[in-house]
All heavy atoms as a GROMACS GRO file, in nm:
protein
  628
    1MET      N    1   0.085  -0.115   0.000
    1MET     CA    2  -0.005  -0.001  -0.001
    1MET      C    3   0.092   0.127   0.000
    1MET      O    4   0.178   0.141   0.083
    1MET     CB    5  -0.088  -0.003   0.126
    1MET     CG    6  -0.184   0.106   0.136
    1MET     SD    7  -0.296   0.073   0.268
    1MET     CE    8  -0.419   0.187   0.223
    2ALA      N    9   0.066   0.210  -0.090
    2ALA     CA   10   0.152   0.331  -0.106
    2ALA      C   11   0.095   0.442  -0.024
    2ALA      O   12  -0.027   0.454  -0.003
    2ALA     CB   13   0.157   0.370  -0.250
    3ILE      N   14   0.181   0.532   0.022
    3ILE     CA   15   0.141   0.645   0.099
    3ILE      C   16   0.118   0.760  -0.002
    3ILE      O   17   0.203   0.790  -0.080
    3ILE     CB   18   0.252   0.688   0.200
    3ILE    CG1   19   0.272   0.574   0.298
    3ILE    CG2   20   0.211   0.817   0.273
    3ILE    CD1   21   0.385   0.599   0.396
    4PRO      N   22   0.000   0.820   0.008
    4PRO     CA   23  -0.033   0.928  -0.086
    4PRO      C   24   0.065   1.047  -0.062
    4PRO      O   25   0.109   1.073   0.051
    4PRO     CB   26  -0.176   0.971  -0.055
    4PRO     CG   27  -0.232   0.855   0.022
    4PRO     CD   28  -0.117   0.780   0.083
    5GLY      N   29   0.098   1.119  -0.165
    5GLY     CA   30   0.190   1.226  -0.159
    5GLY      C   31   0.147   1.340  -0.066
    5GLY      O   32   0.228   1.419  -0.019
    6GLU      N   33   0.020   1.360  -0.049
    6GLU     CA   34  -0.034   1.465   0.034
    6GLU      C   35  -0.008   1.443   0.179
    6GLU      O   36  -0.005   1.537   0.262
    6GLU     CB   37  -0.183   1.491   0.014
    6GLU     CG   38  -0.226   1.526  -0.128
    6GLU     CD   39  -0.243   1.400  -0.219
    6GLU    OE1   40  -0.272   1.296  -0.169
    6GLU    OE2   41  -0.236   1.421  -0.341
    7LEU      N   42   0.008   1.314   0.227
    7LEU     CA   43   0.021   1.284   0.363
    7LEU      C   44   0.163   1.312   0.417
    7LEU      O   45   0.175   1.335   0.534
    7LEU     CB   46  -0.013   1.137   0.388
    7LEU     CG   47  -0.162   1.100   0.380
    7LEU    CD1   48  -0.180   0.958   0.412
    7LEU    CD2   49  -0.244   1.184   0.474
    8ILE      N   50   0.258   1.313   0.330
    8ILE     CA   51   0.397   1.335   0.375
    8ILE      C   52   0.411   1.478   0.428
    8ILE      O   53   0.463   1.495   0.540
    8ILE     CB   54   0.493   1.304   0.263
    8ILE    CG1   55   0.493   1.155   0.234
    8ILE    CG2   56   0.636   1.344   0.300
    8ILE    CD1   57   0.575   1.113   0.116
    9PRO      N   58   0.368   1.582   0.359
    9PRO     CA   59   0.379   1.717   0.416
    9PRO      C   60   0.290   1.735   0.541
    9PRO      O   61   0.327   1.800   0.637
    9PRO     CB   62   0.329   1.814   0.308
    9PRO     CG   63   0.338   1.732   0.184
    9PRO     CD   64   0.328   1.589   0.219
   10LEU      N   65   0.173   1.668   0.538
   10LEU     CA   66   0.086   1.674   0.662
   10LEU      C   67   0.157   1.608   0.783
   10LEU      O   68   0.144   1.660   0.894
   10LEU     CB   69  -0.047   1.611   0.631
   10LEU     CG   70  -0.140   1.683   0.538
   10LEU    CD1   71  -0.268   1.602   0.512
   10LEU    CD2   72  -0.174   1.821   0.594
   11ALA      N   73   0.225   1.502   0.763
   11ALA     CA   74   0.300   1.436   0.870
   11ALA      C   75   0.406   1.532   0.920
   11ALA      O   76   0.424   1.537   1.044
   11ALA     CB   77   0.354   1.305   0.823
   12GLY      N   78   0.475   1.597   0.836
   12GLY     CA   79   0.578   1.696   0.876
   12GLY      C   80   0.520   1.808   0.956
   12GLY      O   81   0.576   1.850   1.060
   13ILE      N   82   0.403   1.856   0.914
   13ILE     CA   83   0.338   1.966   0.983
   13ILE      C   84   0.285   1.915   1.121
   13ILE      O   85   0.300   1.990   1.222
   13ILE     CB   86   0.219   2.017   0.900
   13ILE    CG1   87   0.268   2.089   0.776
   13ILE    CG2   88   0.131   2.112   0.982
   13ILE    CD1   89   0.169   2.130   0.677
   14ALA      N   90   0.237   1.790   1.126
   14ALA     CA   91   0.192   1.734   1.253
   14ALA      C   92   0.306   1.722   1.354
   14ALA      O   93   0.294   1.750   1.471
   14ALA     CB   94   0.124   1.602   1.232
   15VAL      N   95   0.420   1.670   1.305
   15VAL     CA   96   0.536   1.657   1.392
   15VAL      C   97   0.583   1.798   1.442
   15VAL      O   98   0.610   1.817   1.562
   15VAL     CB   99   0.656   1.585   1.320
   15VAL    CG1  100   0.782   1.599   1.397
   15VAL    CG2  101   0.613   1.443   1.297
   16ALA      N  102   0.582   1.897   1.355
   16ALA     CA  103   0.622   2.030   1.395
   16ALA      C  104   0.525   2.090   1.495
   16ALA      O  105   0.560   2.151   1.593
   16ALA     CB  106   0.634   2.121   1.274
   17ALA      N  107   0.394   2.061   1.472
   17ALA     CA  108   0.293   2.111   1.569
   17ALA      C  109   0.305   2.046   1.701
   17ALA      O  110   0.292   2.118   1.807
   17ALA     CB  111   0.150   2.080   1.510
   18ILE      N  112   0.338   1.920   1.704
   18ILE     CA  113   0.358   1.851   1.834
   18ILE      C  114   0.478   1.909   1.905
   18ILE      O  115   0.478   1.924   2.030
   18ILE     CB  116   0.367   1.695   1.811
   18ILE    CG1  117   0.231   1.640   1.767
   18ILE    CG2  118   0.420   1.626   1.938
   18ILE    CD1  119   0.235   1.498   1.722
   19ALA      N  120   0.587   1.935   1.831
   19ALA     CA  121   0.704   1.993   1.897
   19ALA      C  122   0.675   2.131   1.949
   19ALA      O  123   0.718   2.164   2.059
   19ALA     CB  124   0.818   2.004   1.789
   20VAL      N  125   0.600   2.211   1.878
   20VAL     CA  126   0.565   2.347   1.928
   20VAL      C  127   0.474   2.335   2.050
   20VAL      O  128   0.496   2.410   2.147
   20VAL     CB  129   0.497   2.427   1.810
   20VAL    CG1  130   0.438   2.554   1.870
   20VAL    CG2  131   0.598   2.461   1.703
   21ILE      N  132   0.378   2.249   2.046
   21ILE     CA  133   0.288   2.228   2.163
   21ILE      C  134   0.374   2.180   2.279
   21ILE      O  135   0.350   2.237   2.395
   21ILE     CB  136   0.176   2.128   2.128
   21ILE    CG1  137   0.076   2.191   2.028
   21ILE    CG2  138   0.108   2.082   2.257
   21ILE    CD1  139  -0.024   2.093   1.979
   22GLY      N  140   0.464   2.094   2.262
   22GLY     CA  141   0.546   2.049   2.375
   22GLY      C  142   0.631   2.162   2.430
   22GLY      O  143   0.650   2.175   2.549
   23ARG      N  144   0.681   2.245   2.345
   23ARG     CA  145   0.770   2.350   2.386
   23ARG      C  146   0.690   2.463   2.453
   23ARG      O  147   0.734   2.516   2.550
   23ARG     CB  148   0.846   2.404   2.262
   23ARG     CG  149   0.936   2.518   2.291
   23ARG     CD  150   1.062   2.472   2.353
   23ARG     NE  151   1.147   2.589   2.359
   23ARG     CZ  152   1.267   2.582   2.425
   23ARG    NH1  153   1.300   2.470   2.477
   23ARG    NH2  154   1.341   2.685   2.430
   24VAL      N  155   0.578   2.497   2.401
   24VAL     CA  156   0.501   2.614   2.445
   24VAL      C  157   0.408   2.583   2.562
   24VAL      O  158   0.393   2.660   2.651
   24VAL     CB  159   0.423   2.679   2.327
   24VAL    CG1  160   0.332   2.789   2.374
   24VAL    CG2  161   0.518   2.730   2.226
   25ILE      N  162   0.354   2.470   2.564
   25ILE     CA  163   0.250   2.434   2.660
   25ILE      C  164   0.300   2.339   2.774
   25ILE      O  165   0.288   2.368   2.887
   25ILE     CB  166   0.120   2.374   2.593
   25ILE    CG1  167   0.057   2.475   2.502
   25ILE    CG2  168   0.021   2.323   2.697
   25ILE    CD1  169  -0.055   2.426   2.418
   26VAL      N  170   0.358   2.233   2.730
   26VAL     CA  171   0.398   2.128   2.828
   26VAL      C  172   0.522   2.168   2.906
   26VAL      O  173   0.524   2.147   3.025
   26VAL     CB  174   0.420   1.995   2.752
   26VAL    CG1  175   0.468   1.887   2.846
   26VAL    CG2  176   0.294   1.951   2.683
   27GLN      N  177   0.619   2.228   2.845
   27GLN     CA  178   0.740   2.263   2.917
   27GLN      C  179   0.717   2.356   3.036
   27GLN      O  180   0.776   2.328   3.142
   27GLN     CB  181   0.845   2.324   2.824
   27GLN     CG  182   0.978   2.348   2.883
   27GLN     CD  183   1.077   2.408   2.787
   27GLN    OE1  184   1.046   2.447   2.680
   27GLN    NE2  185   1.203   2.419   2.834
   28PRO      N  186   0.645   2.463   3.025
   28PRO     CA  187   0.619   2.547   3.142
   28PRO      C  188   0.548   2.474   3.256
   28PRO      O  189   0.574   2.496   3.370
   28PRO     CB  190   0.535   2.659   3.090
   28PRO     CG  191   0.557   2.665   2.944
   28PRO     CD  192   0.588   2.528   2.900
   29ILE      N  193   0.454   2.383   3.220
   29ILE     CA  194   0.384   2.308   3.326
   29ILE      C  195   0.485   2.214   3.395
   29ILE      O  196   0.483   2.204   3.518
   29ILE     CB  197   0.269   2.228   3.258
   29ILE    CG1  198   0.161   2.318   3.207
   29ILE    CG2  199   0.209   2.128   3.358
   29ILE    CD1  200   0.054   2.256   3.122
   30VAL      N  201   0.563   2.148   3.318
   30VAL     CA  202   0.669   2.061   3.381
   30VAL      C  203   0.766   2.140   3.467
   30VAL      O  204   0.800   2.099   3.578
   30VAL     CB  205   0.742   1.982   3.271
   30VAL    CG1  206   0.859   1.906   3.331
   30VAL    CG2  207   0.647   1.880   3.203
   31GLN      N  208   0.808   2.255   3.417
   31GLN     CA  209   0.899   2.339   3.500
   31GLN      C  210   0.832   2.384   3.627
   31GLN      O  211   0.897   2.388   3.737
   31GLN     CB  212   0.944   2.460   3.418
   31GLN     CG  213   1.042   2.421   3.310
   31GLN     CD  214   1.080   2.547   3.222
   31GLN    OE1  215   1.009   2.648   3.221
   31GLN    NE2  216   1.191   2.534   3.152
   32ALA      N  217   0.704   2.417   3.626
   32ALA     CA  218   0.637   2.463   3.750
   32ALA      C  219   0.621   2.344   3.846
   32ALA      O  220   0.640   2.365   3.964
   32ALA     CB  221   0.493   2.513   3.708
   33LEU      N  222   0.593   2.228   3.795
   33LEU     CA  223   0.589   2.111   3.882
   33LEU      C  224   0.719   2.079   3.948
   33LEU      O  225   0.730   2.044   4.066
   33LEU     CB  226   0.534   1.988   3.808
   33LEU     CG  227   0.384   1.998   3.763
   33LEU    CD1  228   0.352   1.880   3.676
   33LEU    CD2  229   0.300   2.002   3.886
   34VAL      N  230   0.828   2.090   3.870
   34VAL     CA  231   0.959   2.067   3.924
   34VAL      C  232   0.993   2.172   4.030
   34VAL      O  233   1.049   2.137   4.135
   34VAL     CB  234   1.064   2.063   3.811
   34VAL    CG1  235   1.207   2.073   3.866
   34VAL    CG2  236   1.046   1.945   3.724
   35LYS      N  237   0.959   2.296   4.006
   35LYS     CA  238   0.989   2.406   4.103
   35LYS      C  239   0.912   2.380   4.230
   35LYS      O  240   0.958   2.411   4.336
   35LYS     CB  241   0.953   2.538   4.040
   35LYS     CG  242   0.996   2.654   4.124
   35LYS     CD  243   0.973   2.784   4.050
   35LYS     CE  244   1.025   2.900   4.136
   35LYS     NZ  245   1.001   3.028   4.070
   36LEU      N  246   0.784   2.332   4.224
   36LEU     CA  247   0.710   2.300   4.339
   36LEU      C  248   0.771   2.196   4.430
   36LEU      O  249   0.760   2.193   4.551
   36LEU     CB  250   0.564   2.254   4.303
   36LEU     CG  251   0.471   2.366   4.263
   36LEU    CD1  252   0.339   2.303   4.217
   36LEU    CD2  253   0.445   2.456   4.379
   37ASN      N  254   0.841   2.097   4.367
   37ASN     CA  255   0.904   1.989   4.442
   37ASN      C  256   1.037   2.019   4.491
   37ASN      O  257   1.096   1.938   4.567
   37ASN     CB  258   0.906   1.862   4.353
   37ASN     CG  259   0.766   1.805   4.336
   37ASN    OD1  260   0.685   1.813   4.419
   37ASN    ND2  261   0.742   1.744   4.217
   38GLU      N  262   1.100   2.134   4.455
   38GLU     CA  263   1.232   2.167   4.505
   38GLU      C  264   1.223   2.208   4.650
   38GLU      O  265   1.129   2.278   4.691
   38GLU     CB  266   1.290   2.282   4.422
   38GLU     CG  267   1.330   2.248   4.281
   38GLU     CD  268   1.383   2.365   4.203
   38GLU    OE1  269   1.380   2.479   4.254
   38GLU    OE2  270   1.426   2.340   4.091
   39PRO      N  271   1.322   2.165   4.732
   39PRO     CA  272   1.320   2.211   4.873
   39PRO      C  273   1.342   2.356   4.882
   39PRO      O  274   1.423   2.417   4.804
   39PRO     CB  275   1.432   2.131   4.936
   39PRO     CG  276   1.521   2.094   4.824
   39PRO     CD  277   1.434   2.077   4.700
   40ARG      N  278   1.273   2.418   4.971
   40ARG     CA  279   1.283   2.567   4.993
   40ARG      C  280   1.391   2.592   5.096
   40ARG      O  281   1.401   2.524   5.196
   40ARG     CB  282   1.151   2.627   5.040
   40ARG     CG  283   1.044   2.613   4.929
   40ARG     CD  284   0.919   2.688   4.969
   40ARG     NE  285   0.822   2.680   4.861
   40ARG     CZ  286   0.718   2.603   4.867
   40ARG    NH1  287   0.687   2.535   4.970
   40ARG    NH2  288   0.631   2.607   4.762
   41ARG      N  289   1.471   2.695   5.073
   41ARG     CA  290   1.572   2.736   5.166
   41ARG      C  291   1.513   2.842   5.266
   41ARG      O  292   1.452   2.931   5.221
   41ARG     CB  293   1.694   2.789   5.095
   41ARG     CG  294   1.756   2.689   5.006
   41ARG     CD  295   1.882   2.740   4.944
   41ARG     NE  296   1.930   2.634   4.847
   41ARG     CZ  297   2.038   2.649   4.781
   41ARG    NH1  298   2.111   2.758   4.790
   41ARG    NH2  299   2.077   2.549   4.698
   42VAL      N  300   1.536   2.812   5.389
   42VAL     CA  301   1.482   2.899   5.492
   42VAL      C  302   1.596   2.975   5.559
   42VAL      O  303   1.700   2.916   5.590
   42VAL     CB  304   1.403   2.822   5.596
   42VAL    CG1  305   1.345   2.911   5.706
   42VAL    CG2  306   1.289   2.740   5.529
   43GLU      N  307   1.576   3.103   5.573
   43GLU     CA  308   1.684   3.182   5.641
   43GLU      C  309   1.690   3.149   5.788
   43GLU      O  310   1.590   3.131   5.853
   43GLU     CB  311   1.654   3.330   5.621
   43GLU     CG  312   1.654   3.380   5.478
   43GLU     CD  313   1.789   3.366   5.411
   43GLU    OE1  314   1.890   3.391   5.482
   43GLU    OE2  315   1.796   3.332   5.297
   44PRO      N  316   1.815   3.146   5.845
   44PRO     CA  317   1.824   3.114   5.985
   44PRO      C  318   1.754   3.219   6.076
   44PRO      O  319   1.707   3.183   6.185
   44PRO     CB  320   1.979   3.117   6.010
   44PRO     CG  321   2.040   3.103   5.876
   44PRO     CD  322   1.942   3.155   5.777
   45ALA      N  323   1.752   3.339   6.037
   45ALA     CA  324   1.683   3.445   6.111
   45ALA      C  325   1.534   3.414   6.126
   45ALA      O  326   1.472   3.443   6.225
   45ALA     CB  327   1.701   3.579   6.053
   46ALA      N  328   1.477   3.355   6.020
   46ALA     CA  329   1.333   3.326   6.028
   46ALA      C  330   1.300   3.203   6.118
   46ALA      O  331   1.195   3.203   6.174
   46ALA     CB  332   1.284   3.292   5.882
   47THR      N  333   1.402   3.115   6.141
   47THR     CA  334   1.375   3.008   6.226
   47THR      C  335   1.408   3.034   6.370
   47THR      O  336   1.366   2.957   6.457
   47THR     CB  337   1.459   2.886   6.179
   47THR    OG1  338   1.598   2.919   6.183
   47THR    CG2  339   1.423   2.839   6.037
   48ALA      N  340   1.478   3.144   6.398
   48ALA     CA  341   1.513   3.171   6.539
   48ALA      C  342   1.386   3.190   6.627
   48ALA      O  343   1.382   3.140   6.731
   48ALA     CB  344   1.601   3.295   6.543
   49GLY      N  345   1.289   3.269   6.577
   49GLY     CA  346   1.173   3.285   6.646
   49GLY      C  347   1.090   3.158   6.665
   49GLY      O  348   1.033   3.133   6.772
   50LEU      N  349   1.090   3.071   6.564
   50LEU     CA  350   1.026   2.945   6.575
   50LEU      C  351   1.090   2.855   6.674
   50LEU      O  352   1.020   2.780   6.747
   50LEU     CB  353   1.021   2.876   6.442
   50LEU     CG  354   0.933   2.947   6.329
   50LEU    CD1  355   0.952   2.872   6.199
   50LEU    CD2  356   0.790   2.948   6.373
   51GLU      N  357   1.222   2.859   6.686
   51GLU     CA  358   1.294   2.777   6.782
   51GLU      C  359   1.254   2.816   6.927
   51GLU      O  360   1.240   2.738   7.010
   51GLU     CB  361   1.438   2.784   6.759
   51GLU     CG  362   1.486   2.709   6.636
   51GLU     CD  363   1.638   2.728   6.607
   51GLU    OE1  364   1.710   2.788   6.693
   51GLU    OE2  365   1.679   2.678   6.502
   52GLN      N  366   1.247   2.954   6.944
   52GLN     CA  367   1.212   3.004   7.077
   52GLN      C  368   1.069   2.959   7.113
   52GLN      O  369   1.042   2.915   7.229
   52GLN     CB  370   1.221   3.153   7.085
   52GLN     CG  371   1.362   3.205   7.075
   52GLN     CD  372   1.371   3.355   7.064
   52GLN    OE1  373   1.270   3.424   7.044
   52GLN    NE2  374   1.492   3.408   7.082
   53ARG      N  375   0.974   2.969   7.022
   53ARG     CA  376   0.838   2.928   7.044
   53ARG      C  377   0.832   2.778   7.072
   53ARG      O  378   0.760   2.737   7.161
   53ARG     CB  379   0.750   2.959   6.926
   53ARG     CG  380   0.725   3.112   6.914
   53ARG     CD  381   0.642   3.147   6.793
   53ARG     NE  382   0.514   3.081   6.801
   53ARG     CZ  383   0.427   3.075   6.698
   53ARG    NH1  384   0.459   3.130   6.582
   53ARG    NH2  385   0.313   3.016   6.711
   54LEU      N  386   0.910   2.697   6.998
   54LEU     CA  387   0.906   2.553   7.021
   54LEU      C  388   0.962   2.519   7.159
   54LEU      O  389   0.904   2.434   7.228
   54LEU     CB  390   0.996   2.482   6.913
   54LEU     CG  391   0.998   2.333   6.918
   54LEU    CD1  392   0.862   2.270   6.911
   54LEU    CD2  393   1.091   2.280   6.811
   55SER      N  394   1.069   2.586   7.199
   55SER     CA  395   1.121   2.553   7.331
   55SER      C  396   1.028   2.598   7.439
   55SER      O  397   1.013   2.526   7.541
   55SER     CB  398   1.261   2.622   7.352
   55SER     OG  399   1.248   2.761   7.351
   56ALA      N  400   0.959   2.710   7.427
   56ALA     CA  401   0.854   2.751   7.524
   56ALA      C  402   0.743   2.647   7.528
   56ALA      O  403   0.691   2.615   7.637
   56ALA     CB  404   0.800   2.891   7.482
   57LEU      N  405   0.702   2.601   7.410
   57LEU     CA  406   0.593   2.495   7.412
   57LEU      C  407   0.639   2.369   7.480
   57LEU      O  408   0.565   2.303   7.552
   57LEU     CB  409   0.546   2.466   7.267
   57LEU     CG  410   0.465   2.574   7.202
   57LEU    CD1  411   0.444   2.545   7.054
   57LEU    CD2  412   0.329   2.586   7.267
   58GLU      N  413   0.769   2.327   7.459
   58GLU     CA  414   0.822   2.213   7.524
   58GLU      C  415   0.818   2.226   7.678
   58GLU      O  416   0.786   2.137   7.749
   58GLU     CB  417   0.955   2.176   7.467
   58GLU     CG  418   0.955   2.123   7.329
   58GLU     CD  419   1.096   2.112   7.272
   58GLU    OE1  420   1.191   2.169   7.326
   58GLU    OE2  421   1.109   2.044   7.168
   59GLU      N  422   0.859   2.346   7.724
   59GLU     CA  423   0.861   2.365   7.866
   59GLU      C  424   0.720   2.367   7.920
   59GLU      O  425   0.695   2.310   8.028
   59GLU     CB  426   0.922   2.506   7.894
   59GLU     CG  427   1.067   2.519   7.876
   59GLU     CD  428   1.125   2.659   7.898
   59GLU    OE1  429   1.062   2.732   7.976
   59GLU    OE2  430   1.226   2.686   7.833
   60GLN      N  431   0.622   2.426   7.849
   60GLN     CA  432   0.485   2.422   7.892
   60GLN      C  433   0.431   2.277   7.896
   60GLN      O  434   0.359   2.240   7.991
   60GLN     CB  435   0.402   2.507   7.799
   60GLN     CG  436   0.254   2.522   7.843
   60GLN     CD  437   0.176   2.609   7.751
   60GLN    OE1  438   0.217   2.637   7.640
   60GLN    NE2  439   0.060   2.645   7.794
   61GLN      N  440   0.467   2.196   7.801
   61GLN     CA  441   0.425   2.057   7.804
   61GLN      C  442   0.482   1.988   7.927
   61GLN      O  443   0.408   1.909   7.991
   61GLN     CB  444   0.469   1.986   7.678
   61GLN     CG  445   0.429   1.842   7.673
   61GLN     CD  446   0.491   1.768   7.556
   61GLN    OE1  447   0.568   1.823   7.478
   61GLN    NE2  448   0.455   1.637   7.544
   62LEU      N  449   0.609   2.009   7.956
   62LEU     CA  450   0.667   1.945   8.074
   62LEU      C  451   0.590   1.988   8.204
   62LEU      O  452   0.568   1.907   8.290
   62LEU     CB  453   0.818   1.980   8.085
   62LEU     CG  454   0.907   1.912   7.982
   62LEU    CD1  455   1.048   1.962   7.991
   62LEU    CD2  456   0.904   1.761   8.003
   63ARG      N  457   0.565   2.118   8.213
   63ARG     CA  458   0.490   2.166   8.332
   63ARG      C  459   0.352   2.102   8.340
   63ARG      O  460   0.308   2.059   8.450
   63ARG     CB  461   0.477   2.319   8.330
   63ARG     CG  462   0.603   2.391   8.362
   63ARG     CD  463   0.583   2.538   8.390
   63ARG     NE  464   0.511   2.609   8.281
   63ARG     CZ  465   0.567   2.672   8.180
   63ARG    NH1  466   0.698   2.679   8.170
   63ARG    NH2  467   0.493   2.730   8.088
   64LEU      N  468   0.287   2.089   8.226
   64LEU     CA  469   0.154   2.025   8.228
   64LEU      C  470   0.166   1.874   8.264
   64LEU      O  471   0.077   1.824   8.337
   64LEU     CB  472   0.088   2.032   8.089
   64LEU     CG  473   0.035   2.174   8.052
   64LEU    CD1  474  -0.008   2.174   7.906
   64LEU    CD2  475  -0.086   2.208   8.144
   65GLU      N  476   0.267   1.808   8.220
   65GLU     CA  477   0.285   1.668   8.254
   65GLU      C  478   0.310   1.657   8.404
   65GLU      O  479   0.252   1.561   8.471
   65GLU     CB  480   0.404   1.606   8.180
   65GLU     CG  481   0.376   1.583   8.032
   65GLU     CD  482   0.492   1.534   7.956
   65GLU    OE1  483   0.605   1.526   8.010
   65GLU    OE2  484   0.478   1.502   7.838
   66ARG      N  485   0.395   1.741   8.465
   66ARG     CA  486   0.418   1.739   8.610
   66ARG      C  487   0.288   1.765   8.687
   66ARG      O  488   0.259   1.700   8.784
   66ARG     CB  489   0.526   1.840   8.644
   66ARG     CG  490   0.663   1.794   8.601
   66ARG     CD  491   0.770   1.888   8.657
   66ARG     NE  492   0.881   1.892   8.562
   66ARG     CZ  493   0.928   1.998   8.504
   66ARG    NH1  494   0.876   2.115   8.522
   66ARG    NH2  495   1.029   1.992   8.415
   67SER      N  496   0.213   1.862   8.641
   67SER     CA  497   0.085   1.894   8.708
   67SER      C  498  -0.013   1.775   8.702
   67SER      O  499  -0.075   1.743   8.798
   67SER     CB  500   0.024   2.020   8.647
   67SER     OG  501   0.100   2.129   8.661
   68LEU      N  502  -0.017   1.719   8.592
   68LEU     CA  503  -0.106   1.604   8.576
   68LEU      C  504  -0.066   1.490   8.665
   68LEU      O  505  -0.149   1.422   8.726
   68LEU     CB  506  -0.111   1.554   8.428
   68LEU     CG  507  -0.194   1.435   8.395
   68LEU    CD1  508  -0.342   1.462   8.428
   68LEU    CD2  509  -0.178   1.393   8.251
   69GLU      N  510   0.065   1.468   8.676
   69GLU     CA  511   0.113   1.364   8.761
   69GLU      C  512   0.079   1.392   8.902
   69GLU      O  513   0.035   1.301   8.983
   69GLU     CB  514   0.268   1.351   8.746
   69GLU     CG  515   0.329   1.232   8.818
   69GLU     CD  516   0.477   1.226   8.787
   69GLU    OE1  517   0.524   1.256   8.677
   69GLU    OE2  518   0.547   1.175   8.884
   70ARG      N  519   0.091   1.519   8.948
   70ARG     CA  520   0.057   1.552   9.084
   70ARG      C  521  -0.098   1.535   9.103
   70ARG      O  522  -0.136   1.486   9.215
   70ARG     CB  523   0.092   1.695   9.118
   70ARG     CG  524   0.239   1.718   9.147
   70ARG     CD  525   0.267   1.852   9.201
   70ARG     NE  526   0.223   1.956   9.111
   70ARG     CZ  527   0.303   2.030   9.033
   70ARG    NH1  528   0.434   2.006   9.037
   70ARG    NH2  529   0.251   2.122   8.955
   71VAL      N  530  -0.173   1.571   9.008
   71VAL     CA  531  -0.323   1.549   9.022
   71VAL      C  532  -0.352   1.401   9.039
   71VAL      O  533  -0.438   1.361   9.118
   71VAL     CB  534  -0.399   1.612   8.905
   71VAL    CG1  535  -0.538   1.566   8.898
   71VAL    CG2  536  -0.385   1.762   8.906
   72LEU      N  537  -0.289   1.316   8.959
   72LEU     CA  538  -0.312   1.176   8.969
   72LEU      C  539  -0.273   1.119   9.098
   72LEU      O  540  -0.338   1.030   9.160
   72LEU     CB  541  -0.243   1.103   8.849
   72LEU     CG  542  -0.299   1.128   8.715
   72LEU    CD1  543  -0.215   1.061   8.606
   72LEU    CD2  544  -0.440   1.084   8.702
   73GLN      N  545  -0.155   1.170   9.156
   73GLN     CA  546  -0.110   1.127   9.288
   73GLN      C  547  -0.215   1.168   9.393
   73GLN      O  548  -0.243   1.084   9.484
   73GLN     CB  549   0.025   1.181   9.314
   73GLN     CG  550   0.139   1.120   9.231
   73GLN     CD  551   0.273   1.189   9.252
   73GLN    OE1  552   0.279   1.289   9.322
   73GLN    NE2  553   0.377   1.133   9.195
   74ASP      N  554  -0.263   1.287   9.385
   74ASP     CA  555  -0.363   1.331   9.480
   74ASP      C  556  -0.486   1.247   9.470
   74ASP      O  557  -0.544   1.209   9.574
   74ASP     CB  558  -0.396   1.479   9.456
   74ASP     CG  559  -0.287   1.574   9.496
   74ASP    OD1  560  -0.190   1.530   9.562
   74ASP    OD2  561  -0.294   1.697   9.459
   75ARG      N  562  -0.529   1.215   9.354
   75ARG     CA  563  -0.649   1.134   9.331
   75ARG      C  564  -0.625   0.997   9.398
   75ARG      O  565  -0.716   0.941   9.471
   75ARG     CB  566  -0.682   1.119   9.187
   75ARG     CG  567  -0.811   1.038   9.164
   75ARG     CD  568  -0.821   0.992   9.026
   75ARG     NE  569  -0.712   0.900   9.003
   75ARG     CZ  570  -0.711   0.807   8.906
   75ARG    NH1  571  -0.806   0.810   8.818
   75ARG    NH2  572  -0.611   0.724   8.893
   76ASP      N  573  -0.509   0.933   9.370
   76ASP     CA  574  -0.479   0.805   9.432
   76ASP      C  575  -0.482   0.813   9.582
   76ASP      O  576  -0.526   0.719   9.648
   76ASP     CB  577  -0.347   0.757   9.375
   76ASP     CG  578  -0.349   0.715   9.229
   76ASP    OD1  579  -0.462   0.694   9.176
   76ASP    OD2  580  -0.244   0.709   9.170
   77PHE      N  581  -0.427   0.924   9.635
   77PHE     CA  582  -0.424   0.935   9.783
   77PHE      C  583  -0.564   0.945   9.835
   77PHE      O  584  -0.597   0.878   9.934
   77PHE     CB  585  -0.345   1.065   9.817
   77PHE     CG  586  -0.343   1.095   9.961
   77PHE    CD1  587  -0.265   1.024  10.049
   77PHE    CD2  588  -0.420   1.197  10.013
   77PHE    CE1  589  -0.263   1.052  10.183
   77PHE    CE2  590  -0.421   1.227  10.145
   77PHE     CZ  591  -0.340   1.150  10.234
   78TYR      N  592  -0.648   1.026   9.773
   78TYR     CA  593  -0.789   1.035   9.818
   78TYR      C  594  -0.867   0.906   9.807
   78TYR      O  595  -0.953   0.872   9.886
   78TYR     CB  596  -0.861   1.151   9.752
   78TYR     CG  597  -0.819   1.288   9.798
   78TYR    CD1  598  -0.768   1.382   9.710
   78TYR    CD2  599  -0.833   1.321   9.929
   78TYR    CE1  600  -0.726   1.504   9.751
   78TYR    CE2  601  -0.790   1.449   9.971
   78TYR     CZ  602  -0.740   1.538   9.886
   78TYR     OH  603  -0.696   1.661   9.927
   79LEU      N  604  -0.834   0.831   9.701
   79LEU     CA  605  -0.899   0.703   9.682
   79LEU      C  606  -0.860   0.601   9.792
   79LEU      O  607  -0.940   0.520   9.836
   79LEU     CB  608  -0.871   0.642   9.545
   79LEU     CG  609  -0.939   0.707   9.426
   79LEU    CD1  610  -0.890   0.647   9.297
   79LEU    CD2  611  -1.090   0.694   9.439
   80GLN      N  612  -0.737   0.611   9.836
   80GLN     CA  613  -0.685   0.522   9.942
   80GLN      C  614  -0.741   0.559  10.078
   80GLN      O  615  -0.752   0.475  10.165
   80GLN     CB  616  -0.535   0.523   9.946
   80GLN     CG  617  -0.472   0.457   9.827
   80GLN     CD  618  -0.320   0.461   9.831
   80GLN    OE1  619  -0.260   0.516   9.918
   80GLN    NE2  620  -0.258   0.400   9.725
   81LEU      N  621  -0.779   0.684  10.094
   81LEU     CA  622  -0.838   0.727  10.220
   81LEU      C  623  -0.974   0.661  10.232
   81LEU      O  624  -1.032   0.617  10.313
   81LEU     CB  625  -0.855   0.879  10.232
   81LEU     CG  626  -0.730   0.957  10.258
   81LEU    CD1  627  -0.763   1.108  10.256
   81LEU    CD2  628  -0.665   0.920  10.390
   0.00000   0.00000   0.00000
């Protein structure tokens, strides 16, 4: 089966159109997705405040745990009475 002569230029145009579509439409989308997956660099000055808040929360948690332990001990004492 022979390929008609009109299909050869159409095939070339189709290949060129696919290349242009890939370059103009697909490439920016792929670049945006790659950029989203890149790790972000955080400045040390920005994390200093967060470290202080985290240490304050950890201290508060320890105080709450100690208070809860005292409450449980008091409850056990009253139950034994």
